[in-house]
PLY file of the C-alpha trace (Angstrom):
ply
format ascii 1.0
element vertex 351
property float x
property float y
property float z
element edge 350
property int vertex1
property int vertex2
end_header
-0.09 -0.08 0.04
1.51 3.30 -1.12
0.39 6.18 0.84
1.18 9.65 -0.44
-1.81 12.08 0.56
-2.63 13.33 3.74
-6.17 12.33 3.04
-5.26 8.92 4.56
-4.56 10.76 8.15
-7.09 12.93 8.62
-8.94 10.49 11.13
-5.17 10.03 13.02
-4.27 11.74 15.54
-0.95 10.41 14.90
0.16 12.73 12.00
0.70 16.73 11.19
1.82 18.49 8.57
5.51 19.35 9.38
6.10 21.60 6.30
7.01 21.87 2.59
9.62 21.32 0.58
10.91 23.83 -2.09
8.50 21.63 -4.73
5.79 22.42 -2.29
5.50 18.77 -1.58
4.25 18.41 2.28
5.96 16.82 4.60
4.58 14.84 7.99
5.54 14.29 11.25
4.29 10.90 12.75
3.78 9.93 16.29
4.45 6.48 17.89
3.50 5.82 21.70
3.46 3.14 23.78
1.50 2.23 27.24
4.51 3.77 29.39
4.06 6.81 27.79
7.27 6.85 25.61
7.16 8.64 22.35
9.15 8.74 18.93
8.41 11.21 16.17
9.46 10.52 12.53
9.40 12.93 9.58
9.32 11.43 6.00
12.07 13.99 5.05
15.08 11.87 5.27
12.82 8.86 7.59
14.38 11.35 10.33
13.74 11.07 14.09
13.00 14.58 15.05
11.96 13.88 18.98
12.64 10.88 21.16
10.63 11.48 24.86
11.78 8.88 27.11
9.94 8.39 30.80
12.09 8.78 33.43
12.06 7.20 37.15
10.69 10.77 38.33
8.03 10.23 35.95
8.99 13.15 33.84
9.62 13.00 29.72
12.87 13.79 28.56
13.48 14.60 24.69
16.81 12.62 24.47
17.58 13.28 20.87
18.78 16.39 18.80
16.58 18.14 16.11
14.60 20.84 14.66
11.33 22.29 15.67
10.66 22.91 11.21
11.33 21.90 8.10
13.10 24.74 6.76
16.12 24.16 9.73
16.78 20.66 8.54
16.85 21.71 5.11
19.12 24.37 5.84
21.45 22.25 8.06
22.75 20.30 4.87
24.20 24.06 4.05
26.05 24.47 7.21
29.67 23.88 6.93
30.02 20.63 8.73
26.44 18.99 8.21
25.23 17.52 11.25
22.69 15.37 10.02
20.57 15.13 12.81
18.37 11.82 13.08
18.68 11.05 9.34
18.68 8.18 7.67
22.20 7.75 6.04
22.48 6.03 2.64
23.59 4.60 0.72
26.92 4.23 2.20
27.24 5.42 5.66
30.63 6.87 5.89
33.68 7.48 3.82
34.92 6.10 0.52
37.96 6.55 0.07
38.61 9.20 -3.26
34.73 9.03 -3.75
35.40 5.65 -6.06
35.04 2.13 -5.56
35.25 -0.94 -8.21
32.66 -3.52 -8.64
32.81 -6.42 -11.06
35.96 -4.87 -12.41
33.90 -1.44 -13.02
35.05 2.05 -11.12
32.13 4.22 -10.06
33.31 7.79 -9.23
31.07 9.29 -6.80
30.33 12.64 -4.93
33.42 13.82 -3.66
31.74 15.80 -0.55
34.38 15.75 2.04
37.62 16.74 1.16
38.91 14.78 -1.66
36.21 11.70 -0.38
32.76 10.58 -0.56
30.92 10.72 2.79
27.28 9.69 3.41
26.11 8.72 0.47
26.84 11.52 -1.43
25.65 15.17 -2.09
21.82 14.18 -1.93
21.76 10.84 0.66
18.69 9.19 1.55
18.54 11.73 4.48
17.82 14.45 1.72
14.97 12.10 0.43
11.25 12.42 0.72
10.09 8.73 1.50
6.72 7.41 1.33
4.70 6.11 4.43
3.91 2.30 3.32
2.59 1.34 6.47
1.56 2.14 9.97
0.25 0.65 12.90
-1.25 1.52 16.26
-2.18 -0.60 19.23
0.64 -2.60 21.05
4.18 -2.24 19.60
3.02 0.39 17.20
5.25 0.77 14.24
5.80 3.01 10.71
7.43 1.43 7.90
9.08 4.32 5.38
9.82 3.45 1.85
12.49 4.76 -1.03
13.23 3.52 -4.32
16.86 4.81 -5.41
17.12 5.03 -8.91
19.61 3.35 -11.03
23.00 5.27 -10.54
21.48 7.45 -8.14
24.81 9.34 -6.50
26.15 7.07 -9.09
25.48 3.74 -7.25
24.77 0.70 -9.88
21.41 -0.75 -9.02
17.96 0.72 -8.67
17.57 0.12 -4.81
14.00 -0.38 -2.79
14.77 0.54 0.61
12.08 -0.01 3.11
13.09 1.04 6.89
10.16 0.26 9.65
10.29 2.06 13.00
8.62 0.00 16.32
8.07 1.27 19.35
7.65 -1.63 21.76
6.27 -1.59 25.25
9.76 -2.08 26.66
10.84 1.27 25.52
12.68 0.13 22.55
13.28 1.76 19.65
13.68 -0.92 16.92
15.17 -0.06 13.34
14.65 -2.90 10.30
16.23 -2.22 7.29
15.54 -4.51 4.23
16.62 -3.41 0.57
16.91 -5.36 -3.03
18.73 -4.10 -6.07
18.25 -4.66 -9.77
22.10 -5.03 -9.86
25.01 -5.83 -7.50
25.93 -2.76 -5.38
27.55 -1.68 -1.98
25.20 -0.31 0.69
25.73 0.60 3.75
23.15 2.26 5.93
22.85 4.11 9.18
20.98 6.03 11.80
22.42 9.51 12.88
20.71 10.18 16.18
22.61 12.41 18.54
21.39 11.21 22.14
21.61 13.05 25.04
20.03 11.18 27.94
20.18 14.74 30.34
17.86 16.45 27.59
18.45 17.58 24.14
19.67 20.89 25.14
22.21 19.61 27.60
25.99 18.28 27.28
27.14 14.52 26.61
30.07 15.19 28.98
28.16 14.09 32.06
27.68 10.70 30.76
29.22 7.61 30.26
29.54 5.20 28.06
29.94 1.44 27.56
31.57 -0.18 24.11
31.94 -3.58 23.38
34.90 -3.35 21.36
38.71 -4.46 21.95
39.68 -2.25 18.51
38.87 0.16 16.32
39.63 1.15 12.99
43.05 3.31 12.36
42.42 6.10 10.37
44.63 8.56 8.71
44.43 12.41 8.53
41.17 12.24 6.71
39.69 9.60 8.87
39.62 7.21 5.74
40.67 3.53 7.02
44.01 2.37 6.70
42.61 -1.33 6.94
44.63 -1.93 9.96
43.42 -1.90 13.61
43.75 -0.03 16.94
44.37 -2.36 19.63
42.09 -0.52 22.47
44.40 -2.01 25.78
45.41 0.99 27.70
43.78 3.64 25.30
41.46 6.51 25.94
39.23 5.04 23.69
39.05 1.61 25.65
35.35 1.69 26.76
35.11 -1.54 27.81
35.10 -0.36 31.39
32.23 2.40 31.12
33.87 6.14 31.45
32.56 9.90 30.84
31.83 10.74 26.98
34.99 12.26 25.19
34.80 15.46 24.22
35.52 14.73 20.55
35.73 11.04 18.96
34.69 10.14 15.26
36.06 6.29 15.23
34.59 3.07 13.91
34.58 -0.07 16.97
34.61 -3.37 15.83
31.80 -4.89 17.86
33.10 -8.08 19.97
29.96 -10.36 19.34
26.72 -8.92 17.15
24.07 -9.77 18.99
24.98 -8.92 22.17
24.80 -5.32 23.64
27.29 -3.07 21.55
27.29 0.09 23.58
25.25 1.88 26.19
24.90 5.61 27.18
24.68 6.10 31.01
22.96 9.26 32.41
23.25 9.38 36.62
21.00 12.57 35.99
18.30 11.03 34.89
18.62 7.70 35.96
18.50 6.68 32.45
20.38 3.96 30.36
20.49 3.59 26.74
21.59 0.18 25.29
22.08 -0.37 21.96
22.03 -3.84 19.77
22.54 -4.92 16.24
23.32 -7.22 13.63
26.12 -4.94 12.14
30.07 -5.09 12.88
30.79 -1.70 13.90
29.33 0.79 15.85
30.83 4.53 15.06
30.62 7.06 17.84
30.88 10.84 16.80
30.76 13.68 19.20
30.75 17.21 17.78
27.81 17.68 15.54
27.18 21.89 15.49
24.84 24.24 14.24
28.03 26.52 14.32
25.65 29.33 15.73
23.57 29.43 12.62
20.57 27.26 13.08
18.87 26.96 16.68
17.58 23.63 17.88
14.41 22.49 18.96
12.67 25.01 21.60
15.64 27.32 20.70
17.95 25.29 22.05
21.89 26.56 21.24
23.78 22.99 20.20
27.33 22.65 20.23
29.79 20.79 19.65
28.89 18.15 22.53
25.21 18.76 22.47
24.89 14.73 21.53
26.66 11.04 20.89
26.22 9.46 17.97
25.87 5.66 17.54
25.88 4.62 13.99
25.55 1.23 13.48
27.16 0.06 10.29
29.41 -1.63 8.07
33.24 -0.28 8.36
33.58 3.07 6.19
35.34 2.29 3.08
34.47 -1.63 3.16
33.96 -1.69 -0.77
38.02 -1.11 -1.64
39.14 -3.30 1.49
38.82 -6.83 0.43
39.27 -7.82 4.39
37.00 -5.82 5.62
33.26 -7.36 6.26
31.25 -7.61 2.80
29.38 -4.54 1.39
28.42 -6.00 -1.90
24.41 -6.37 -1.88
23.90 -9.01 -4.65
20.92 -8.54 -7.47
17.79 -10.02 -6.24
19.45 -10.69 -2.34
17.92 -9.28 0.48
19.99 -6.53 2.67
18.72 -6.30 6.08
20.09 -4.46 8.97
18.91 -4.37 12.65
19.40 -2.20 15.25
17.57 -1.23 18.84
17.87 1.39 21.18
17.02 0.34 24.37
15.88 2.28 27.51
15.54 1.85 30.96
16.36 2.80 34.53
20.08 2.35 35.61
18.37 0.94 39.06
0 1
1 2
2 3
3 4
4 5
5 6
6 7
7 8
8 9
9 10
10 11
11 12
12 13
13 14
14 15
15 16
16 17
17 18
18 19
19 20
20 21
21 22
22 23
23 24
24 25
25 26
26 27
27 28
28 29
29 30
30 31
31 32
32 33
33 34
34 35
35 36
36 37
37 38
38 39
39 40
40 41
41 42
42 43
43 44
44 45
45 46
46 47
47 48
48 49
49 50
50 51
51 52
52 53
53 54
54 55
55 56
56 57
57 58
58 59
59 60
60 61
61 62
62 63
63 64
64 65
65 66
66 67
67 68
68 69
69 70
70 71
71 72
72 73
73 74
74 75
75 76
76 77
77 78
78 79
79 80
80 81
81 82
82 83
83 84
84 85
85 86
86 87
87 88
88 89
89 90
90 91
91 92
92 93
93 94
94 95
95 96
96 97
97 98
98 99
99 100
100 101
101 102
102 103
103 104
104 105
105 106
106 107
107 108
108 109
109 110
110 111
111 112
112 113
113 114
114 115
115 116
116 117
117 118
118 119
119 120
120 121
121 122
122 123
123 124
124 125
125 126
126 127
127 128
128 129
129 130
130 131
131 132
132 133
133 134
134 135
135 136
136 137
137 138
138 139
139 140
140 141
141 142
142 143
143 144
144 145
145 146
146 147
147 148
148 149
149 150
150 151
151 152
152 153
153 154
154 155
155 156
156 157
157 158
158 159
159 160
160 161
161 162
162 163
163 164
164 165
165 166
166 167
167 168
168 169
169 170
170 171
171 172
172 173
173 174
174 175
175 176
176 177
177 178
178 179
179 180
180 181
181 182
182 183
183 184
184 185
185 186
186 187
187 188
188 189
189 190
190 191
191 192
192 193
193 194
194 195
195 196
196 197
197 198
198 199
199 200
200 201
201 202
202 203
203 204
204 205
205 206
206 207
207 208
208 209
209 210
210 211
211 212
212 213
213 214
214 215
215 216
216 217
217 218
218 219
219 220
220 221
221 222
222 223
223 224
224 225
225 226
226 227
227 228
228 229
229 230
230 231
231 232
232 233
233 234
234 235
235 236
236 237
237 238
238 239
239 240
240 241
241 242
242 243
243 244
244 245
245 246
246 247
247 248
248 249
249 250
250 251
251 252
252 253
253 254
254 255
255 256
256 257
257 258
258 259
259 260
260 261
261 262
262 263
263 264
264 265
265 266
266 267
267 268
268 269
269 270
270 271
271 272
272 273
273 274
274 275
275 276
276 277
277 278
278 279
279 280
280 281
281 282
282 283
283 284
284 285
285 286
286 287
287 288
288 289
289 290
290 291
291 292
292 293
293 294
294 295
295 296
296 297
297 298
298 299
299 300
300 301
301 302
302 303
303 304
304 305
305 306
306 307
307 308
308 309
309 310
310 311
311 312
312 313
313 314
314 315
315 316
316 317
317 318
318 319
319 320
320 321
321 322
322 323
323 324
324 325
325 326
326 327
327 328
328 329
329 330
330 331
331 332
332 333
333 334
334 335
335 336
336 337
337 338
338 339
339 340
340 341
341 342
342 343
343 344
344 345
345 346
346 347
347 348
348 349
349 350
């Protein structure tokens, strides 16, 4: 079922207009809520999470993701010196691809170089900048919404027409569950991720008082342009060894190799709100990033002034530049086969 018109939603309380694209296409915001009072708001521009409200042990709701109040701010954010990608869906390929090129089946594909001389997060018009269709919406227990996107053949010069479906489910266990599936008409490369900036003390705070745990004994070694060298950094006695939880660093942009897939990959702790967020995924890596900034150009939600330590990203994904590194996990999606990515962000009280 393809839903393109507001008339489908007029009888429901869980969708509202979020603004208009430059071509006058209307963008909608959809709300899912569970019986515990947890709420998530997602817009069909970029299948982007704009708000995620978690009930604390004191009974108040705290919005734990960075975002904007208006569509125009999301559009304008891509013109900032370094686009923050607040809450967006990143594709076709999350992370950096060295020199913006890769070879597949003997053919070399040249991508847009939008990050120094490299390609980042799918190029100039990645999936976070596209208008997705809402193809399913469920209510009641464990409500969910499915967003769908058809990325045409040679979109940003990636081969194959790619059909992507992303389902967000809000469980009664206070989990935000993301399930991605994709099928291509040609062999292609793919790496999808979610780019929310989390802050368990509230989106208008700093993450420096929160602690993180990451189940990784090594991370990808990178060069001065943050491109993987192909080697790994042993985290023993390293500042970024988060196997023993410690405070969030003020600056980090690194891919951690998760020890055991499907066990907990990472955890964020707030002693202030007595909250923790556990991250689960079937992906080999979680890329940790602190530093998204609006450069005092754009105000965040509720006139928040976002700074470099306002939020922390847990980007569950394959390794950056895997198409160019044969010993990295496979990033090739074969024609007609199904890509499946699952990530869960689970919220609970620490005590």
